[in-house]
C-alpha positions as CSV (number, residue, x, y, z in Angstrom):
1,X,29.5,12.8,15.4
2,X,30.3,9.2,14.4
3,X,28.0,7.2,12.6
4,X,27.4,3.7,13.7
5,X,24.7,0.8,13.4
6,X,25.3,-1.3,16.5
7,X,22.2,-3.3,17.0
8,X,20.6,-2.3,13.7
9,X,19.2,-4.8,11.3
10,X,19.7,-3.8,7.6
11,X,18.5,-5.5,4.3
12,X,20.3,-4.7,1.2
13,X,18.8,-6.1,-2.2
14,X,21.3,-6.5,-5.2
15,X,24.0,-6.9,-2.7
16,X,26.2,-9.5,-4.4
17,X,28.2,-7.1,-6.5
18,X,29.0,-3.5,-7.1
19,X,27.0,-0.9,-5.0
20,X,25.1,-3.4,-3.0
21,X,28.1,-5.2,-2.0
22,X,29.8,-2.0,-1.1
23,X,26.7,-1.1,1.0
24,X,26.6,-4.1,2.8
25,X,30.2,-4.1,3.7
26,X,29.9,-0.4,4.8
27,X,26.9,-1.2,7.2
28,X,28.6,-4.2,8.6
29,X,31.9,-2.3,9.3
30,X,29.8,0.0,11.3
31,X,28.1,-2.7,13.5
32,X,24.9,-3.5,11.5
33,X,23.7,-6.9,11.2
34,X,23.0,-7.4,7.4
35,X,21.0,-9.5,5.1
36,X,22.8,-9.7,1.8
37,X,20.1,-10.4,-0.8
38,X,21.0,-11.2,-4.4
39,X,19.4,-13.5,-7.0
40,X,23.1,-13.8,-8.6
41,X,21.8,-13.0,-12.0
42,X,23.5,-11.3,-14.9
43,X,22.9,-7.6,-15.6
44,X,19.8,-8.4,-17.5
45,X,18.3,-10.5,-14.9
46,X,18.9,-14.0,-16.4
47,X,20.9,-17.1,-14.8
48,X,20.2,-16.7,-11.1
49,X,22.7,-18.3,-8.4
50,X,23.0,-17.7,-4.8
51,X,26.9,-17.6,-5.0
52,X,27.3,-14.0,-5.0
53,X,25.4,-13.3,-1.8
54,X,27.0,-16.1,0.1
55,X,30.6,-14.7,-0.8
56,X,29.8,-11.4,0.5
57,X,28.4,-12.9,3.9
58,X,31.6,-14.7,4.2
59,X,33.6,-11.6,3.6
60,X,31.4,-9.9,6.4
61,X,31.9,-12.8,8.7
62,X,35.8,-12.9,8.1
63,X,35.9,-9.3,9.2
64,X,34.0,-9.9,12.3
65,X,30.6,-8.9,11.3
66,X,27.1,-10.7,11.2
67,X,25.3,-11.4,8.0
68,X,23.2,-13.9,6.3
69,X,22.5,-14.6,2.6
70,X,19.1,-14.3,0.9
71,X,18.6,-15.5,-2.8
72,X,14.8,-14.0,-2.8
73,X,13.7,-12.3,-6.0
74,X,12.4,-9.0,-5.0
75,X,9.9,-9.2,-7.8
76,X,8.2,-11.9,-6.0
77,X,6.4,-10.6,-2.9
78,X,6.2,-14.1,-1.4
79,X,9.8,-14.5,-1.5
80,X,10.5,-11.1,-0.1
81,X,8.1,-11.8,2.8
82,X,9.9,-14.9,3.5
83,X,13.3,-13.0,3.8
84,X,11.9,-10.5,5.9
85,X,10.5,-13.2,8.1
86,X,13.8,-15.0,8.3
87,X,15.5,-11.7,9.4
88,X,13.1,-11.1,12.1
89,X,13.3,-14.7,13.3
90,X,17.2,-14.5,13.5
91,X,17.6,-10.9,14.8
92,X,14.3,-9.7,16.1
93,X,13.9,-6.6,14.1
94,X,14.5,-4.9,10.7
95,X,15.7,-1.3,11.0
96,X,17.1,-0.4,7.5
97,X,15.9,-1.4,3.9
98,X,18.3,-0.4,1.0
99,X,16.2,-1.2,-2.3
100,X,19.1,-1.5,-4.6
101,X,18.5,-4.5,-6.7
102,X,18.3,-3.7,-10.5
103,X,18.6,-5.0,-14.2
104,X,19.2,-3.3,-17.3
105,X,17.6,-4.3,-20.7
106,X,18.6,-1.2,-22.6
107,X,17.0,-0.5,-26.3
108,X,15.6,2.3,-28.1
109,X,11.9,2.4,-27.4
110,X,10.9,1.6,-30.8
111,X,13.0,-1.7,-30.6
112,X,12.2,-2.5,-27.0
113,X,10.0,-5.6,-26.5
114,X,7.1,-4.8,-24.1
115,X,8.3,-7.7,-22.0
116,X,11.8,-6.1,-21.5
117,X,9.9,-2.9,-20.5
118,X,7.8,-4.9,-18.0
119,X,10.7,-6.8,-16.4
120,X,12.8,-3.8,-15.7
121,X,10.0,-2.1,-14.0
122,X,9.2,-5.2,-12.1
123,X,12.6,-5.4,-10.3
124,X,13.4,-1.7,-9.9
125,X,10.0,-0.4,-8.9
126,X,7.9,-3.4,-7.9
127,X,10.7,-4.8,-6.3
128,X,11.2,-1.6,-4.3
129,X,7.6,-1.6,-3.4
130,X,7.4,-5.5,-2.5
131,X,10.4,-5.0,-0.2
132,X,9.0,-1.8,1.7
133,X,5.8,-3.3,2.0
134,X,7.3,-6.4,3.5
135,X,9.3,-4.2,6.2
136,X,6.6,-1.6,6.7
137,X,4.4,-3.2,9.5
138,X,7.7,-4.1,11.5
139,X,8.9,-0.6,11.3
140,X,5.5,0.9,12.2
141,X,5.6,-1.3,15.2
142,X,9.0,-0.4,16.3
143,X,8.5,3.3,15.4
144,X,11.6,3.3,13.6
145,X,12.7,2.6,10.1
146,X,15.4,4.0,7.3
147,X,14.4,3.0,4.0
148,X,16.4,4.1,0.7
149,X,15.2,3.9,-2.9
150,X,17.8,3.9,-5.5
151,X,17.1,6.3,-8.5
152,X,19.3,7.4,-11.3
153,X,20.1,10.3,-13.6
154,X,18.4,8.2,-16.2
155,X,15.2,8.6,-14.3
156,X,15.7,12.2,-13.1
157,X,16.8,13.7,-16.4
158,X,16.5,10.9,-19.1
159,X,19.1,8.8,-21.0
160,X,18.6,7.6,-24.6
161,X,17.7,3.9,-24.8
162,X,16.7,3.5,-21.1
163,X,12.8,4.2,-21.4
164,X,12.2,1.3,-19.1
165,X,14.9,1.9,-16.5
166,X,14.2,5.6,-16.7
167,X,10.5,5.1,-15.9
168,X,11.1,2.8,-13.1
169,X,13.6,5.2,-11.5
170,X,11.4,8.2,-11.4
171,X,8.8,5.9,-10.1
172,X,10.8,5.1,-6.9
173,X,10.8,8.8,-6.4
174,X,7.0,9.1,-6.4
175,X,6.9,6.2,-4.1
176,X,9.4,7.9,-1.6
177,X,7.2,11.0,-1.8
178,X,4.1,9.1,-0.8
179,X,5.7,7.0,2.0
180,X,7.4,10.0,3.6
181,X,4.0,11.3,4.2
182,X,2.6,8.0,5.7
183,X,5.6,7.2,7.4
184,X,6.5,10.3,9.3
185,X,4.4,9.7,12.5
186,X,6.0,6.3,12.8
187,X,9.6,7.5,12.5
188,X,10.1,5.8,9.3
189,X,12.5,8.1,7.1
190,X,12.5,7.3,3.4
191,X,15.1,8.9,1.0
192,X,16.5,8.2,-2.4
193,X,20.0,7.8,-3.6
194,X,20.9,8.6,-7.3
195,X,24.5,7.0,-7.8
196,X,27.0,7.0,-10.4
197,X,29.7,4.2,-10.0
198,X,31.9,1.9,-11.8
199,X,29.7,-1.1,-11.7
200,X,28.6,-4.0,-14.1
201,X,25.9,-1.7,-15.3
202,X,28.1,1.3,-16.2
203,X,31.4,-0.7,-17.3
204,X,30.5,-0.7,-21.1
205,X,28.9,2.7,-21.1
206,X,31.7,4.9,-19.4
207,X,35.3,5.5,-20.5
208,X,37.8,3.7,-18.2
209,X,39.5,7.0,-16.9
210,X,36.1,8.0,-15.6
211,X,35.3,4.6,-14.1
212,X,38.7,4.7,-12.1
213,X,37.3,7.9,-10.3
214,X,33.7,6.5,-9.8
215,X,34.3,4.3,-6.7
216,X,31.4,2.6,-5.2
217,X,32.7,3.3,-1.7
218,X,32.2,7.2,-2.5
219,X,28.6,6.4,-3.3
220,X,28.2,4.4,0.1
221,X,29.4,7.1,2.1
222,X,26.2,8.8,0.8
223,X,24.1,5.8,1.5
224,X,25.3,5.5,5.2
225,X,24.3,8.9,5.7
226,X,20.8,8.5,4.6
227,X,20.1,5.4,6.9
228,X,21.7,6.9,10.1
229,X,19.7,7.6,13.1
230,X,19.8,11.6,12.3
231,X,18.9,10.9,8.5
232,X,16.6,13.5,6.7
233,X,13.6,12.3,5.0
234,X,12.5,12.7,1.4
235,X,15.8,13.8,0.1
236,X,17.3,12.9,-3.4
237,X,21.0,12.5,-2.7
238,X,23.1,12.2,-5.9
239,X,26.5,10.6,-5.5
240,X,29.5,9.8,-7.5
241,X,33.2,10.3,-7.9
242,X,33.4,12.0,-4.6
243,X,30.8,14.5,-5.7
244,X,27.5,15.0,-3.5
245,X,24.5,17.0,-4.7
246,X,20.7,17.1,-4.0
247,X,18.0,17.2,-6.7
248,X,14.9,19.0,-5.8
249,X,11.6,19.4,-7.6
250,X,10.4,22.9,-7.5
251,X,7.3,24.3,-9.1
252,X,7.0,28.0,-10.5
253,X,4.3,30.3,-9.2
254,X,2.9,30.4,-12.9
255,X,-0.1,32.6,-13.6
256,X,-3.7,32.7,-13.3
257,X,-6.1,33.0,-16.6
258,X,-9.6,34.0,-16.1
259,X,-12.2,31.5,-17.6
260,X,-12.7,33.5,-21.0
261,X,-8.8,33.5,-21.2
262,X,-8.1,30.0,-20.8
263,X,-7.0,29.1,-24.2
264,X,-4.0,27.3,-25.5
265,X,-3.0,30.6,-27.2
266,X,-2.8,32.5,-23.9
267,X,-0.7,29.9,-22.1
268,X,1.7,29.9,-25.1
269,X,1.9,34.0,-25.0
270,X,2.7,33.6,-21.3
271,X,5.2,30.9,-21.3
272,X,8.0,33.1,-19.9
273,X,5.7,34.0,-16.9
274,X,5.3,30.3,-16.6
275,X,9.0,29.7,-16.4
276,X,10.0,32.4,-14.2
277,X,11.5,30.9,-11.3
278,X,11.7,33.9,-9.0
279,X,8.9,32.6,-6.7
280,X,9.3,29.0,-7.4
281,X,8.5,26.6,-4.3
282,X,8.9,22.9,-3.1
283,X,5.5,21.5,-2.7
284,X,5.1,19.4,0.4
285,X,2.1,17.2,-1.1
286,X,-0.3,16.9,-3.9
287,X,-2.8,19.1,-2.2
288,X,-0.3,21.9,-2.1
289,X,-0.6,22.4,-5.9
290,X,-4.3,22.2,-5.8
291,X,-4.6,24.7,-3.1
292,X,-2.1,27.2,-4.9
293,X,-4.2,27.1,-8.1
294,X,-7.6,27.4,-6.3
295,X,-6.2,30.0,-4.1
296,X,-5.2,32.0,-7.1
297,X,-8.6,31.7,-8.7
298,X,-10.5,32.6,-5.8
299,X,-8.3,35.7,-5.3
300,X,-8.8,36.9,-8.7
301,X,-12.6,36.2,-8.8
302,X,-13.2,37.5,-5.3
303,X,-14.6,34.1,-3.9
304,X,-14.4,33.2,-0.4
305,X,-13.1,29.6,0.2
306,X,-15.1,28.2,3.3
307,X,-13.1,26.1,5.6
308,X,-9.7,26.7,3.9
309,X,-8.5,29.9,5.5
310,X,-8.0,31.5,1.9
């Protein structure tokens, strides 16, 4: 199988540098028409300029591809809507959205200004929501869409000094989970990429010997897999330095405590059973957890649940 994107239109946010630039070049090289979105700001989100996006567009065109630049701020829904409208007017559709734009304002939580927390969440989480909402109706009408959220190990597992970044990066996973359910009937597949790569965001955090292995191109290979026609949906793909893995959220089977046993002491004394992973499962939606607990309780109490089959 050869992955191609001929006739597809892709929007990549934060595509003026680093991973976004690599994603844009990778999609264009395989036939996609690309909207290169970048505010042109520094890592902290300040000092905007359109030059970065223009340079990537010129690079794509010099290689025979089609591209247009956008300096829309992903945290501003009106600007995002205008960007999507411009793409539709030029190319008639939008097939792929890569939510890649991001900023860093790292500090320990006790020293972090609330505005710095909000700014990071606005770009990463609200920016992803804004861009996804702006393309959603188009993709529903087309009965086709491929959307990627960009998470991070800082969100999935935590990282000191990144409470704002980690919260936003786990937030996009929750957004993916809900929209996977809502978009399934319309042919919209939504996945999450958790990358580690040598970029402006990591150059001061990771030793040079490691950075040399962490190419952006190795991550883009994973991104291209997630937006192809045969893409999965609701997959968290981790990629970096040529390594690829999947993060999945499992829930243990747990225990049932009768009403007169439902105390914190009994929960503590049964912790080993709560942690027992032998019968753990991936739940498909929020109701799955509710029905698991209710079914356990009904079985223990001899109660018949009307209309549930349990």
